[in-house]
C-alpha distance (Angstrom), angle and dihedral (degrees) to the residues before:
residue distance angle dihedral
X1 . . .
X2 3.77 . .
X3 3.83 124.7 .
X4 3.82 93.4 -108.1
X5 3.75 93.5 55.4
X6 3.80 92.1 46.7
X7 3.87 90.2 48.9
X8 3.84 93.4 52.8
X9 3.75 92.6 47.0
X10 3.82 90.8 51.1
X11 3.83 88.9 48.8
X12 3.84 90.5 53.0
X13 3.80 89.9 52.7
X14 3.83 92.4 48.1
X15 3.79 95.6 47.7
X16 3.84 96.4 47.7
X17 3.81 92.6 45.7
X18 3.80 91.8 47.1
X19 3.82 94.9 46.9
X20 3.84 93.0 40.2
X21 3.81 92.4 -131.8
X22 3.80 128.4 144.8
X23 3.84 120.4 -130.3
X24 3.75 132.1 -152.9
X25 3.79 129.2 -177.3
X26 3.82 132.6 -147.2
X27 3.76 110.8 -167.3
X28 3.76 134.6 -176.3
X29 3.78 115.5 153.5
X30 3.78 93.3 23.2
X31 3.83 90.3 58.3
X32 3.79 97.9 -150.5
X33 3.80 96.2 -43.1
X34 3.81 93.5 122.1
X35 3.79 90.8 52.3
X36 3.81 89.1 47.3
X37 3.81 91.8 52.5
X38 3.83 92.7 48.5
X39 3.79 91.5 51.2
X40 3.78 96.3 46.5
X41 3.85 90.0 86.2
X42 3.77 121.3 62.5
X43 3.79 115.4 -110.6
X44 3.79 99.2 46.1
X45 3.79 88.7 122.0
X46 3.79 88.4 73.3
X47 3.82 92.2 69.1
X48 3.83 112.2 2.9
X49 3.78 110.5 94.2
X50 3.84 105.9 171.4
X51 3.75 146.3 -22.4
X52 3.82 123.6 -156.5
X53 3.80 129.3 -173.5
X54 3.79 111.2 -149.3
X55 3.73 102.7 177.9
X56 3.86 102.2 163.8
X57 3.81 126.9 58.4
X58 3.82 87.5 -119.0
X59 3.84 93.3 54.8
X60 3.82 89.6 49.5
X61 3.77 88.7 55.1
X62 3.85 98.5 40.1
X63 3.83 100.6 39.0
X64 3.79 104.2 28.8
X65 3.81 97.0 27.9
X66 3.75 96.0 -124.6
X67 3.80 112.9 175.6
X68 3.80 113.7 -107.4
X69 3.80 88.6 -138.0
X70 3.83 90.9 61.9
X71 3.80 91.9 54.2
X72 3.82 92.8 40.8
X73 3.82 92.6 50.7
X74 3.80 101.5 39.0
X75 3.81 107.7 14.2
X76 3.78 131.3 -123.2
X77 3.82 90.2 -76.4
X78 3.77 100.7 62.0
X79 3.83 143.3 106.2
X80 3.83 87.8 -115.5
X81 3.82 93.1 56.4
X82 3.85 92.1 45.1
X83 3.78 90.1 49.7
X84 3.73 93.8 49.1
X85 3.80 92.8 45.6
X86 3.84 91.3 56.2
X87 3.84 93.8 44.7
X88 3.84 92.7 47.7
X89 3.82 90.9 47.6
X90 3.82 90.2 55.4
X91 3.78 90.3 50.1
X92 3.81 95.5 45.9
X93 3.82 95.3 47.6
X94 3.80 97.5 31.2
X95 3.78 90.0 -129.6
X96 3.77 126.1 150.7
X97 3.81 91.7 -130.4
X98 3.75 139.4 28.8
X99 3.78 134.0 177.2
X100 3.81 124.2 -157.5
X101 3.78 137.8 -173.4
X102 3.76 134.4 -163.3
X103 3.78 129.7 163.7
X104 3.77 151.2 111.8
X105 3.80 117.6 -73.0
X106 3.82 92.6 176.6
X107 2.94 155.7 -165.2
X108 3.83 87.6 166.3
X109 3.77 137.8 30.1
X110 3.82 109.0 -97.9
X111 3.82 125.4 -159.7
X112 3.79 85.0 -6.6
X113 3.80 89.2 -63.1
X114 3.78 122.6 131.6
X115 3.78 126.6 -112.2
X116 3.80 109.2 -94.1
X117 3.82 96.0 31.7
X118 3.86 105.3 135.3
X119 3.77 132.2 172.4
X120 3.79 121.4 -157.8
X121 3.79 123.8 -171.4
X122 3.78 131.9 -170.4
X123 3.78 119.8 -166.2
X124 3.82 112.8 -163.8
X125 3.78 128.6 164.7
X126 3.73 95.4 -15.8
X127 3.87 95.2 -47.9
X128 3.76 125.1 101.1
X129 3.75 125.3 -154.1
X130 3.85 122.7 -166.0
X131 3.79 130.3 -164.1
X132 3.81 127.7 -169.2
X133 3.77 118.7 -147.8
X134 3.80 130.1 -170.3
X135 3.76 107.4 -159.1
X136 3.80 130.4 -175.6
X137 3.74 130.0 -153.3
X138 3.77 140.8 60.4
X139 3.76 121.2 -32.7
X140 3.84 96.1 -97.2
X141 3.83 91.7 46.7
X142 3.83 91.7 51.7
X143 3.78 90.9 47.9
X144 3.83 92.8 50.7
X145 3.77 93.3 44.7
X146 3.82 91.1 48.3
X147 3.83 91.5 52.0
X148 3.83 93.8 48.5
X149 3.84 90.0 43.9
X150 3.80 89.8 52.7
X151 3.83 90.4 53.2
X152 3.77 90.9 47.8
X153 3.77 91.3 49.7
X154 3.79 90.1 48.3
X155 3.85 90.3 52.9
X156 3.76 90.6 47.3
X157 3.81 92.7 52.9
X158 3.77 91.8 45.7
X159 3.78 92.5 51.3
X160 3.84 96.1 47.7
């Protein structure tokens, strides 16, 4: 792991412990990597409630309770889906904060959406913030950069 990733993980730990908030994660394209990063450092149990990987559209509906109309209207890879994933995760886990990811890691265009198109959402205190990323590289590189970007976005929202 590079120093930047370690630093951002440590910052997440510090912020959540300091603020006394609980965190949950709903991942799709990052496949559990955000949850993995959070739990790399000891002490995550003080604030990390749950992480779920809902990779298919069906699991997003069945596990997270996403509305079928959201996916039908906007697709799985959309800001609307990312937003709803984060909001539903907060409700399901009764946490004050949730982060979600959805996107296309490749190798093919999905839903007419380019490889490297990623949406990250952070739901905090009843407000949800969404960021769109366009990442280049191989599948694994995009996945890692998406996970680290999600943690950076989470820190940014927490600090604002």
